N, C-alpha and C positions, 0 to 999 in steps of 0.2 A: 504494500500500500504506500506508505511514506518512508523515506529514508531519514531516520531521526538524526543521524550524524550530519547530514546535509542541512537539515532544518536548523540545527543548533548553531551552525557556522554563521548564520545570518545575524544573530545577536551576540556581540562579544561578551565574554565573561571575565575578561581582564583587559585593562588599559594602562599603559605607561606613558606619562607625559613629562616634559621638561620645559623649563623656562629659563633661558640664559640671556642675560643682558650685561655685557662687560662694562658698559659705561656707568651702570648703577651697581656694579659688583654683585649681581644677582645670578645665582646658580641654584635653581630649585627643581625638585622632582615631586611628582604626585602619582601615586600608584593605586589602582583600585582593582579588586577582584571579587567575584561572587563565589562563595563557598557554601556547601551544604552544612547544616547544623545537625545535632543529634536528635532533634525533635520533629524532623520532617520539613522544616522551613529552610530558609537560606539566609546568609549573612553577607552584607556588603562590607568588605574589609578595605579600609582606606589608610594609606600611609603617605606622609608628606614630610618635607624638610629640605635642608640644604644638601646639595649633592656632595657626597663624601662623608656625611655625618649620619648618625642613626635616625634622626627624625622622630615623628610621632605616629601613633596608630589609633584608629577608632574602628570599632566593630558595631555595625548597625544591623540588628535583627529584622527580618522581614518574614511575612507569612509564607511566601512561596518564592521560587526562583524568578518568576516573571516580574514580580514587584521589585525584587532586588536588581534585576537587569534594567528595569525602567529607571530606577534611582541612579544606577551607574551611568546610563545614557544622558540623563538630565544633568548630572554633575559634570560629566565629561564635556557637554556643550557649554556649560558655564565657565569651566576652566579654559576651554579653547577661546572663548570670547575675551578672557582676561590675559591672553598672550601665551598660554601653554601650547606646545606642539607635540604631536605623537612621536614617540621614539621609533625610528626605523632602523632595523638591524639586518 
């Protein structure tokens, strides 16, 4: 019927962003990922800080993976508007 692996590729479950501005001595990273929890829901794990340092972490619980992915996409759009760019490797 449907290939679930192909369907899941449409919505990213992890995003790595960087914002580098040498004139302002700014070297920041922002990392987000959706991970399952032990109770059938999903968590949006957010990490941010200065590149090369440990940074901070926040875990947001969500009822299901769809809501967590929606939150990831909204936050990613906000960070992109603020000057963050996707990491390409």
